[in-house]
N, C-alpha and C positions, 0 to 999 in steps of 0.2 A: 901299717897304718896309712890310711888314705890321705894324700897331700891336698889340703884345701885350696892352696894357691894354684896348683896344677889343675885341680878340678875347675876352678874359675877360668883359667886360661883355655882349657879344653872346651868349656861351655861357650865362651865367647866365639871361638873359631868354628865350633860345631854349629852354632847358631847362624853365623855369617854364611858358611858353606851350605848349610841346609836351605836358607832362604834363596840363595842363588840357584841351587841344584833342584829344589823340589818340583818346579814346573816340568823340568826335563824328566825327573824320576817318575812323575805321574804318567807322562807320555810313554816312557819305556815299560812301566809295569802294565799299563792297560793294553798297549800293542803286543807286549809279550804274552799276556793272557790270551788275546785273540789269536795270535799266530800259532798257539798250541793246537788250534783247530784246523790247521792246514791240511792234514791227511783227510779229515772228514769233509773238507771242501773239495779237494782235488781228486781223491780216489773215486768217488761216484762218477765224476766226469770221465775219467780214464776208463773205468769199468764199462760205462755206457758205450764208449767208442769201440772197446774190444769185443763187445758181444757179437756173436755170429750164430747163424743157424747152419749147422754142419750137415744136416740131413739132405739127401739128394743133391749134393753139391759136386759129386764126381771126385776125381783125385786131387790130392793136395799139390800145390806148386812146390817146387824145391825152394830151399832157403836162398839159393843163388838167384833163382828167378824172381823171388820176392824182393831181394836186395836190389836187383836191377830196376824193378818198378819203383821201389822207394827212392833210389838215387835219381831217377829221371824226374821224380816229383818233388825232389828236395833241392832248394837253392844252394845248400851247403853240403860239403862232403860228409857222408855218414861215417861214424867212427866206431859204432858198436851196435850189438843186437841183444835184446833180452831173451834168454833161453827159458821157455816155458813149455810144460807138457800139457797145459790146459787147452781146450778147444776155444781159441780166441785169436783175434788179430795179432799179427807179429809186430813187435815194437822195435823200430830202428831209430837210432839216436844220432844227432849231430850236435856239435858244441859241447861245452862243459859248464859246470856250476850254474850260475844264474842265466847264462846264455843257452842252456841246453834246450833242445827241441826234439820232440818225438813225432814220428810219422808211423801210422799203423796200416798194415797191409792185410787185406782179407786173404787167408792162406788158400782158399779154393778159387775165388773169382779173380784175385789179383787187383781188386779195386782198392783205392785208398779209403780206409774206413774213417779216417779223420787225423787230425794233428793236435798236439797238445804242447803248450809252452807256458810255464809258470808265469811268465811276464804278462800273459793275457788275462790273468785272473785278478780279482780285487784283492786277494790275499797277498799278492806280490807288492801292492802298494803298502799294505800293513808291514810287510818285511822291510821295505825301503824306509818307512817311517821309523820303524824300530831300530834299524841298523845305521841310518844316516840322516834321520829327520828330514828326508826328502831334499837334503842339501848337498848331495854328492860327496866329494873328498872333504870339504870343510865340515859338513854335517857328521861324517864318520869320525872326525877328530873331536868334535864336540861330544859325541856319544862316548868316545873313549875317555875323554876328560871327566865326564860325569861319572862313568863307571869307576874310574880311579878315585874320585872324591867320595863315591859311595863307600868304598872300602875304608877310607879315612873316617867317614861319618860313622860307620859301624864300630870301628875300633875306639874312637873317641866317645861314641854313644855308650858303649859298654862301660867305659871308665866312669862317665858321668852317672850312669845308672847304678853302678856299684854303691850300695848303701853305706852311709856313715854309721848307722846303728842297726840293731837287729829288728826283725819284723818282716812280715810278708806283704802287708797291704801297700799298694803302690809300688812294690818291688817285683813280686812274682804274681800278684793278682791285681785286678783293676778295681778301683774304688768308684762305685756307681752312684753313691749317695752323698757326695761332697761337692757338688756344683759342677757346672759344665766345663769350666777351665781345668779343674783337676781330672775330670773324666777324659777330656781330650788329651791332657798330658799323659795320663796312664795308658790310654789306648796306644799312643805313640811309643812311649818308653817300654812298657811291659811287652807289647807285641813285638817291638824291635828286638828285645832281648831273646824272646822265644824263637824267633826265626833267624837270628843272626848267623849261626853256623851254616844253615841251608842257603841263606842269601849270599854268603861268601863263596860257597861252592858254585852257585848259579852264576855269579859274577865271574868267577875263575873260568867257567865254561864259555862265557861270552868273549873274554879278552883275547883269545887266540884269533878271532876274526878281525881284530882292530889293526889299524895301519902301523902305528909306532911300536906298541908293546908286542903285537902279533908278529911284526916284521923282525923285531929283535929276538923274539922267541925262536923263530925259524932259523935265525943265524946261530943261536946257541945250540940248537939241535944239530946243525951242520958241523959246527966246531967240535962238538962233543960226540959226534957220530951216534946220536940217540934218537934219530928220526927213522924214516924209511931208508933202506939200503937202495943204492942206484938201480940194482937189478929188480927191485920190487916193481918199478915202473918200466922195466924192460930195457933200461939204459945199459949198453954194453953187451946185450944179448943179440945174437944174429941167427938167422935161418941159413941153412946151406942151400944156396940158390940152385934151382933146377928148372927144367923146362915148363912144368905145370904145377900150379898150386893145388892142394887138396880142396875139395868142395866145402862149402859151409855146412852142408848136411853131414859130411864125414867128420868135420871138426866138432860139430855139436854132439854127434854120437860119442866122440872121444871125451868131450867135456861132461856129458851125462854119466859116464862111467866113474867119475870122481865122486858122485853122490854128495854134492855140496848142499848144505842147507840154505834156506833163505832165497833171496832174489839173485839169480845168476846172470852175469853179464859177460858176453864174449866181445872182447876188444879186437877190432879188425886191424890187420897189419897196415902200418903207415907207409911202408916202402917195400920194395922187393926183398930187402934183407932183414926186415923186422919180423916179429913173431905174432902169433895169435896169443891173446892174454885172457885167461878165464879167472874171474873174481866173483866173490859173493858178498852180499850185504846181509848180515844176520846178527842176532843177539843170542847168547853172549858174544862179545867182540872176539873172544879167544877162538871162536869157530870160523873166523874169517880167514880166507886164503887168497893167494895170488899165484897162478900157475901159468907158465909160458910154454908154448908148443911151437915147434918148427912148422912154418906155414906150408911147406912142400911135402914133408913126410908125416907130419902129425906126431912126431916123437917129442917126448918130454925134454925140455931144455933146462928149466929151473922151476922149482916149487918152493913157495914161501908160505909159512904159516905165522901164527901170532908170536912165536918165539923169536922170529926174525925182525920183529918191530922193536925199535929202540924204546927205552924207558920213558923218555919225555914225550914221545909220540903216543905211547900207550896212555899216559896220564891225560894228555891233551884230548885224545879221542874219547876217553871215558867221560871227561868233564863236559865236552861239547855235546855228547849224546845225552848226558844227564840234563844239561841246560835246555835241550829240546824235548825232554820227557820221552825219550825213545826206548827206555828199558822196560816198558810195559805199563800196565794200568797204575800201579803204585807210584811210579816215577811221574807219570802224566799228572795225576791228581795232586801229588806233592808239590810239583813246580807250579801248577795252576793255583793251588792254595796259597803258596808264598807270594805269587804275583798279586792275588786279591788282597792279601793281608798287607803287602807293601803299599798298595793303593790306599787302603784304609788308614794305615799308620801315617802315611805322608799327608793325607787329607786332614787327619787329626792334628798333625804338627802345625798346619796352616791355621786351623781354628784356634788351637792353643795359643799361637802367637797373636792372632787378632784379638783374642779375649784378654790377653795379659798386657798388650802394648799400650803404653801411656798415650793419651790423646795428643796428637800433634807431634809425636816423636816416633823414631824408628824402634826404640826399645832394645837397642843392641847392648848386651851385657858388658859391664865395665871390665877393663883389663886389671888384673890384680896388681897391687903396688909392690915394688921391689921384687918382682918375680924374675928369676933367672933360670933358664933351662940348664939342666945338667949336661955334661959332655956325652953321657950315654944316650940321653934323649935326643940330642942334636945328631948323634950318629945314626939313630933309628930313622930320623926324618931324612937324613942324607941318603940312607940306604933305600928308603921308599921312593925318594926322588930319582934315584938311579934305576930302580926296577920299573918304576912308572914315570917315564920322562915327562909326559905332559903334566902330571901332578907336580913334579919337581920344578918345571918352568913356571907354572902358575903360582906355586908356593913362594918362589923367589920374587915374582912380580908383586904378590900380596905383601911380602915382607918389605920390599922397597917402597911401596905405596904407603905402608904404615909408618915407615921411618920419615917419609916426606911429610905426611900429615902431622906427625908429632913436631917436626921442625917448624911447620907453618903455624901451629898452635902456640909454640914458644915465641 
């Protein structure tokens, strides 16, 4: 049987958290929907740079010659090259993650076809707005806090949504003919129910990027040995140092024999003792590999596949890829639909509030009288506070402020 006092308590704090969070939720949902178009914005730019006319161009330059040209024209040290069998400019990369920059070399003329850096596109601004509200470290933590509270809003919202009596109107279906306030309420509540599980999955896919939760998650991976092994990144692997390293062309020939699917990257040795590293980005994730070769002999030193990836890292990679709609059309459209529906239901919540709010008052729901949380419920809140530290800190601050307010009233 549903507890009416608990329902009242949930409703009050769902309301307060929602009013505070909604402006940020709208920003995150809208920018998230836009950022899904990142490949459609960036890929045509890259493809245009890579286009070449290979007719009557003479012989191809070796990869080593192309690398030398690329390095001379790059302010930073190059760390990898994309292996492609297509007739196009060769992509050399410097930097990592958000600081990654590509320089493209025409394989016949040796000219620099162009450069590409995500930071130079307007989509990067969308990413920064989505990930940190253009506020740097503080903005990142605000986004993390909102994401944590969104999880609480979903959980509390489902409890509030759960009907006291039977019937589907206003519970599973939207009432269109009972006034604008009821309509706005139903759009918010019913839509929220139908997308709740998907929204939780998408939020779980975004949390690994956060500072506090994400940092703690990485620590747990390390403690439990459920992330990447050290040798996946080449740590502890060494080449037998000889007088001369094999050429890039020879290494790329060796890499092509692996017949890896997807986009293949050849990581260049960082020192005389390190290795060549061949990896591929592809879906399904289980087809991804990381293979290390001796930079002097080309001999295989270590080969990793999906079975060598720890369980927490596997789950993290799956959720992060799902969050970005990378599993194909069905995933992209599903995440895009959730982002649009989240925008609609959040907007509906604002209108519902404005239309129900008493004139001249905030309209905050009243705290139920003589309500006492059970030990089990307190334990759940403490657990959530430990798992999501920013939520825990904010919940304690809210609790203290409420205690202070009640004392002042008395």
